[in-house]
N, C-alpha and C positions, 0 to 999 in steps of 0.2 A: 679662510672663511669657514665658519662652524656649519654644521649640518643643519642646525636651526635656522640660520640665516638663508641657507640654500633653500629650505623649505618655504620660508616666507617669500623669497623672491620668486619661487616656482608658482606659488598661489597667486602673488600679484601678477605675474605674467599670464597666468590662465584668466584672471579677472579682467584684465586689459584685453586680451584676445576675444573673451566673450562679448565684452562691451563694443569692441570695434565690429564684431560680427552682427550684433543687434543694430548698430547705427547704420551699417551698410545695407542691411537687409530691408530697411523701411523705404518704401517708395515715396517720392516727394508729394505726389498728388492723391495719395490715398488717405488723407487726413479727415477727420471728423471734427467739427467745431466744438463739440461738447467736451472734447478730451484735452483741449489746450490749457486749462488751468491746473491739470494734475501734473505732479513731478515724479512720476514713476512710469516705466515703460510698459508695464504689464497691467491688463485689465481682463480678469476672467481667463487668464492663460493666453491671451492675445497680445502681441505686440502692437502698441499703438504708434501713431505717426508723431507724436509730440516728443519723442526722443530725438532732441536736436543737439547741436554742438555744445550748448551750455551744459546740458546733462551728461553729454559724453566727457567733457572736461572735468566736470564735478565727480563722476564715478571713476574716472581715470587718475586724476591728481590727488584725491583724498588718500587712497592707500599709499601712494608714492611719498606724499608728505608725511604720513604717519610712520612709514619706514625710515625716512631721513631723520625724523625726530627720534625715533628709536636708536638709531645709529649715533647720533650727536650725544644723547644721554648716555649710552654706553661708553663712548669715548671719554666723556666727562667723568664718569664712574671710574674708569681704569686709570685715568691721569691723577686722580685724587690719592690713589694708593701709595 
């Protein structure tokens, strides 16, 4: 594994850890109805309660899928040589 891939995986691991921390820090009964239509966990520096399982999966799976596409494309590139 190259150093650049180790760096990418480290960033992804940090990203996932951050979002799991945000998800677990939100109390379920502290929601405000006015924030339910927004798709971002921050509002003026405050974590909102609308950070639900859908957003967690979106923010975690997106970088993982991007890394998998990167790996597939690099494998295709090396096999064409």
